[in-house]
C-alpha positions in Angstrom: 75.7 104.7 73.6 78.6 106.8 74.3 77.1 107.8 77.6 76.5 104.0 78.3 80.4 103.2 77.5 81.1 106.2 80.0 79.1 105.0 82.3 80.4 101.5 82.2 84.1 103.1 82.5 83.3 104.9 85.9 82.0 102.4 87.0 84.9 99.8 86.5 87.3 102.7 87.6 85.3 103.2 90.8 85.8 99.6 91.7 89.0 100.0 91.1 89.5 102.9 93.7 87.3 101.1 96.8 90.3 99.8 99.2 91.0 96.3 98.0 106.5 85.1 78.0 106.3 83.6 74.9 108.3 85.5 72.7 112.2 85.7 71.9 114.5 88.2 73.8 116.3 90.7 71.5 120.1 90.2 72.5 121.9 92.5 74.7 123.4 95.3 73.8 126.6 95.9 75.1 127.6 100.0 74.2 128.0 101.5 77.8 126.6 104.7 76.0 124.0 102.8 74.9 122.0 101.0 78.1 119.1 103.9 78.3 117.8 102.0 74.8 117.5 98.8 76.9 114.9 100.2 79.8 112.1 100.7 76.6 110.1 98.1 74.1 109.2 99.9 71.1 107.2 98.5 68.3 104.6 101.4 67.2 107.3 103.9 67.7 111.1 104.9 67.5 113.0 104.8 70.7 114.9 108.6 71.0 118.0 109.0 70.1 120.6 110.8 72.5 120.5 114.0 70.9 116.8 113.9 72.4 117.2 112.7 75.3 119.6 115.2 76.2 117.1 118.2 74.8 114.7 116.5 77.3 116.5 116.9 79.9 117.6 120.2 79.3 113.5 121.6 78.8 112.5 120.0 81.7 115.1 121.6 84.0 115.8 124.8 82.2 113.7 126.4 85.1 112.1 125.2 87.6 108.4 123.7 88.4 105.4 125.8 89.2 102.9 124.6 91.3 99.6 125.7 89.8 96.8 124.5 91.8 95.2 121.6 93.3 91.9 120.6 93.4 89.4 117.6 94.7 87.4 117.7 92.3 86.8 117.9 88.4 84.3 120.7 88.3 86.9 123.1 90.5 89.7 122.6 87.8 90.7 126.5 86.0 90.7 126.0 82.5 94.1 125.4 80.7 95.5 126.8 78.0 98.8 124.2 77.2 98.6 120.6 76.6 98.5 118.0 80.2 99.5 114.7 80.9 98.5 112.8 83.7 99.9 110.2 85.9 98.0 106.9 87.2 98.4 104.5 89.5 98.1 102.0 92.1 98.8 103.7 95.5 102.1 103.0 96.6 103.3 102.6 93.6 106.0 105.4 93.3 104.1 107.7 91.6 105.2 110.4 93.9 108.2 110.0 93.8 108.7 109.5 89.9 107.1 113.0 88.6 109.6 114.7 91.6 112.7 113.4 89.4 110.6 114.1 86.2 110.6 117.8 86.9 113.7 118.1 88.5 112.1 119.2 91.6 110.5 117.3 95.0 107.0 119.2 94.6 105.1 116.0 95.3 104.7 114.7 98.6 106.1 111.3 99.3 105.3 108.5 101.4 106.1 104.7 102.6 102.1 105.0 104.1 99.8 105.2 100.3 97.2 107.0 99.7 99.0 110.5 100.6 97.8 112.1 98.0 94.4 112.9 97.8 93.9 115.8 95.7 95.0 116.5 91.7 97.8 118.2 91.5 98.7 120.7 88.4 102.9 121.7 87.8 103.7 123.9 85.0 106.6 122.8 83.1 109.2 124.4 80.5 109.0 127.6 81.7 106.7 130.8 80.3 105.7 130.2 77.5 105.0 132.7 74.4 101.1 133.2 75.1 102.4 133.9 79.0 101.2 131.0 80.3 103.3 129.5 83.5 104.2 126.5 81.3 104.4 125.1 78.3 102.7 122.1 79.2 101.3 120.9 82.7 101.9 117.9 84.7 99.2 116.2 86.4 99.5 114.3 90.0 96.3 112.0 90.3 95.4 110.4 93.8 96.6 106.8 93.8 93.5 103.8 93.4 93.2 100.6 95.1 94.7 100.2 99.1 93.2 103.3 101.1 91.7 105.2 98.1 88.3 106.2 98.0 85.7 105.5 95.5 84.8 109.6 95.7 88.5 110.1 94.0 88.0 107.6 90.9 84.5 109.3 90.5 86.1 112.6 89.9 89.5 111.4 87.9 87.2 109.4 85.7 85.0 113.0 85.0 89.1 114.5 84.4 89.9 111.7 82.0 87.2 111.7 79.9 86.0 115.8 79.9 89.4 117.3 80.0 89.8 118.7 76.3 93.5 119.7 77.1 94.7 115.9 77.9 96.8 114.4 75.3 98.1 111.7 77.5 97.5 109.6 80.8 100.6 107.4 81.6 99.8 104.6 83.4 102.4 103.5 86.3 102.4 99.3 86.9 105.2 98.2 89.5 108.0 96.1 87.5 107.8 94.0 90.1 104.3 93.1 90.2 102.8 93.8 86.8 99.4 94.3 85.9 96.7 94.3 89.1 93.0 93.6 88.2 92.9 97.5 89.6 95.2 98.1 86.7 93.3 96.6 84.0 90.0 98.1 85.1 91.8 101.1 83.9 93.2 100.4 81.1 89.8 99.2 80.3 88.1 102.1 80.8 91.0 104.0 78.6 90.2 102.5 75.8 86.5 102.3 75.8 86.5 106.4 76.0 89.4 106.6 73.3 91.5 108.2 75.7 95.1 108.4 75.3 97.9 106.3 77.4 100.6 104.4 77.8 101.8 102.3 80.3 105.5 103.1 82.7 107.1 100.4 85.0 108.0 101.9 88.0 110.7 101.3 90.7 112.9 99.0 87.8 115.9 98.9 89.9 114.3 96.2 92.2 114.0 94.1 89.1 117.5 94.7 87.7 120.0 95.0 90.7 117.8 92.7 93.1 118.3 92.2 97.1 119.8 96.6 97.1 123.2 95.8 95.1 124.4 98.7 94.1 123.7 99.5 90.4 126.2 98.4 87.6 126.3 98.0 83.6 126.7 94.0 84.5 124.0 93.8 86.5 121.6 95.5 84.1 122.9 93.2 80.9 122.5 90.1 83.1 118.8 91.2 84.1 117.3 92.8 81.2 116.1 89.6 79.8 113.7 89.8 82.9 112.7 93.1 81.8 112.2 91.9 78.3 110.1 89.5 79.4 108.2 92.0 81.8 107.8 94.3 78.8 106.3 91.6 76.6 103.6 89.8 79.1 102.0 93.5 80.1 101.9 94.0 76.2 100.4 90.5 76.1 97.6 90.8 78.7 97.0 94.3 77.6 96.4 93.2 74.0 94.1 90.3 74.8 91.6 92.7 76.7 88.0 92.4 74.7 87.4 95.7 74.8 86.2 98.3 72.3 88.9 101.4 71.4 92.3 102.3 70.8 95.3 100.1 72.4 98.0 101.7 74.5 100.7 103.4 73.0 102.7 100.7 71.4 105.8 101.6 73.7 106.5 101.1 77.1 108.8 102.4 79.8 110.6 101.3 82.6 111.8 103.7 85.1 113.8 104.4 88.9 113.9 107.0 90.9 116.8 105.5 92.9 119.3 104.0 90.8 121.4 105.6 88.2 125.0 104.7 86.0 125.6 108.3 85.7 125.7 110.9 88.1 122.4 113.0 88.4 120.3 110.9 85.5 118.3 108.1 86.8 117.6 105.6 85.2 115.4 105.9 82.4 114.1 108.9 82.9 115.2 110.7 80.4 113.2 108.5 77.8 109.6 109.3 79.7 110.8 113.2 79.1 111.0 112.6 75.8 107.9 110.6 75.2 105.9 113.6 76.9 107.2 115.8 74.7 106.3 113.8 71.8 102.6 113.4 73.2 102.7 117.2 74.2 103.9 118.1 70.5 107.3 119.9 72.1 109.8 117.4 70.8 111.4 119.6 67.9 115.3 119.8 69.1 116.2 123.4 68.9 119.7 124.5 68.2 120.1 126.2 71.1 120.7 123.5 73.2 123.4 124.1 75.6 125.6 121.4 77.0 128.2 120.7 79.4 131.8 118.7 78.8 130.2 115.9 80.2 127.3 115.8 77.8 124.5 117.5 80.7 122.4 119.7 80.3 122.6 123.4 81.4 120.0 126.1 82.3 120.0 128.8 79.6 122.1 132.1 80.8 118.9 134.9 80.5 116.5 132.2 82.1 116.0 132.4 85.7 114.9 130.0 88.1 112.3 131.7 90.5 111.5 130.0 94.1 108.8 127.4 94.5 107.6 126.0 97.7 106.2 122.5 97.8 102.4 121.6 98.2 
């Protein structure tokens, strides 16, 4: 039975890798310092506090990430000793750009042309752990699916998702302007059928909140938040309506931007995403040695070094 379910899931994802509102809105908050809470929807989890978001920022930025390895096939991926999270999404959904902002370093190749990422790319984040691993968690950038993708990429990715013991959560990126496509639904169904923990993240939310390339402002954000909330509700409804056995996506949806910010150096939603990763990997215990400057920006610990990292 399990083999049959895996076969059906692999077939669904294999196809997706071929080149091819009814509830009421919550009131918009007006506190300037609280805008990050508007960029997520939670019904089974609690949103992070400002302290937790600052800690998550500190965790990801205190040491530069390291490139571990790349592989085009699952069988050649070395065994890992730390928890892993992977990012999946359609070609040109903004996955590589988002990961660069997430890790605070331009390690992932970005391009306006879809299909640039062709291998599974592993990155160590958080600095060396007590057992000598190069990172306390591993972030994985996957090839995109859909336009200009390849069927064999989908097969290898499905092997990883089903067979990787270190995987604790898959983050599925959805373009906030286009919503769920058929290939996204096929992937979400495969994740549910194989009981793989997963979560939806909306990318490019600046296009929804600040249309026509308008300069980001709190006033524009407040004006367009109802549209974002409607997108949250629509995706939740479509996901819940899937006639598939298995656990649903995590009861929270995050929205992020890699090009818009209301505070210098803090792109919209990135710290929410960082915190969600820490929760997924069990690294969300806020430690007292969190160092902040007077502006509330996370600073690296004095005793920690920042090794040079070369891009792929």
